[in-house]
C-alpha positions in Angstrom: 103.4 79.4 127.5 105.2 82.4 126.2 101.9 84.1 125.7 100.9 83.6 129.3 103.9 85.5 130.6 103.1 88.4 128.2 99.7 88.7 129.8 100.9 88.6 133.4 102.8 91.4 135.0 106.6 90.8 135.5 106.2 91.1 139.3 103.4 88.5 139.5 104.5 84.9 140.0 103.0 82.1 138.0 102.0 78.7 139.4 103.2 75.7 137.3 101.2 72.9 138.9 101.2 69.2 138.4 104.9 68.6 137.6 105.9 65.0 138.4 103.2 62.5 139.5 100.5 64.3 137.6 102.5 64.2 134.4 103.2 67.9 134.1 106.3 69.0 132.2 109.0 71.5 132.7 109.2 72.1 129.0 108.4 75.7 128.3 109.4 76.7 131.9 111.9 79.2 130.6 109.2 81.1 128.7 107.3 81.7 131.9 110.2 83.2 133.7 110.1 87.0 134.4 112.9 89.5 133.5 114.9 88.3 136.6 114.7 84.7 135.4 112.5 83.7 138.3 108.8 84.3 139.1 107.5 80.7 138.7 106.3 78.5 141.5 106.6 74.8 140.5 104.3 72.4 142.4 105.2 68.7 142.6 103.6 67.6 145.9 102.9 64.0 145.1 106.1 63.6 143.2 108.0 64.4 146.3 105.8 63.3 149.2 105.2 59.8 147.8 108.7 59.3 146.4 110.8 56.4 147.9 113.3 59.1 148.9 111.5 62.4 149.2 114.6 64.4 150.0 116.3 63.0 146.9 113.2 63.7 144.8 113.2 67.3 145.9 116.9 67.7 145.1 116.4 66.1 141.7 113.5 68.5 140.9 115.6 71.5 142.0 118.4 70.4 139.7 116.0 69.9 136.8 114.5 73.4 137.4 117.9 75.1 137.4 118.9 73.3 134.2 115.7 74.7 132.5 116.4 78.2 133.7 
């Protein structure tokens, strides 16, 4: 994933899709971050929408993302 960020301008965000229900992983997230330690949109639609407690699922994902930053 580090090679992906090298090819994409620092100002352009990257979409990291499929995290959660689709089996995508947050591993390597830090290598996609831009110089401001942001710039990545993480998609986990089904992992949140279909969770027993969607609000808790969203909070858990947020905490996991912040830990990987």
